[in-house]
C-alpha positions as CSV (number, residue, x, y, z in Angstrom):
1,M,76.9,84.5,134.8
2,Y,77.3,87.9,133.4
3,V,80.0,89.8,134.4
4,C,80.3,92.1,131.9
5,V,76.4,93.3,130.5
6,C,77.8,95.6,128.2
7,N,79.8,93.5,126.1
8,A,77.9,90.2,127.7
9,L,80.4,88.7,128.7
10,T,80.1,85.4,130.8
11,D,82.5,83.8,133.6
12,R,82.9,81.0,131.1
13,Q,84.0,82.8,128.5
14,L,86.8,85.1,130.4
15,R,87.8,82.1,132.1
16,S,88.7,80.4,128.9
17,R,90.4,83.4,128.0
18,A,91.8,84.9,131.2
19,A,94.9,82.5,130.9
20,S,96.5,84.4,128.1
21,A,95.8,87.8,129.5
22,E,98.2,89.7,131.1
23,S,95.8,92.7,131.9
24,V,92.4,93.6,131.9
25,A,93.1,95.3,128.3
26,A,94.9,92.6,127.3
27,L,91.4,90.6,128.2
28,Y,89.2,93.2,126.4
29,R,91.3,92.4,123.1
30,A,91.0,88.9,123.4
31,M,87.4,89.2,123.5
32,A,87.7,91.6,121.2
33,V,85.4,94.1,122.8
34,R,85.4,97.2,124.1
35,P,85.1,98.3,127.8
36,A,82.2,100.9,128.2
37,C,80.6,101.4,132.0
38,G,84.0,99.8,133.8
39,K,82.1,98.2,136.4
40,C,83.1,94.9,135.3
41,V,86.6,95.7,135.9
42,P,87.0,94.7,139.6
43,S,85.5,91.4,138.1
44,M,87.6,91.4,135.5
45,R,91.0,91.2,137.4
46,T,89.9,88.2,139.6
47,F,89.6,86.1,136.5
48,L,93.7,87.2,136.1
49,Q,94.9,86.8,139.4
50,P,95.4,83.4,139.4
51,S,97.5,82.9,135.6
52,Q,99.5,86.5,137.0
53,Q,100.3,84.4,140.7
54,Q,101.0,81.1,138.4
55,A,103.1,83.5,135.7
56,A,105.2,84.7,138.7
57,A,105.7,81.8,140.5
58,R,108.0,80.8,137.3
59,T,110.0,83.3,136.8
60,P,112.7,82.8,139.7
61,L,112.8,79.3,138.1
62,E,113.2,80.8,134.6
63,C,115.4,83.2,135.3
64,A,118.0,80.5,137.7
65,S,118.1,77.9,134.7
66,K,119.1,80.5,132.5
67,G,121.5,81.9,134.7
């Protein structure tokens, strides 16, 4: 399914890059595109949420092991 019509980005493409992106802007950069109309931004945030939650869950453990 197309998520960003302006840049012809599909959900499959976004899922493959979302794990390495920390923000919507980083996801745009990873896809080598720029935002046009911005209507896809809320949808792109939903792709980032799972990876951001996993990173937040790892942070306390990493801090405890370094202490």
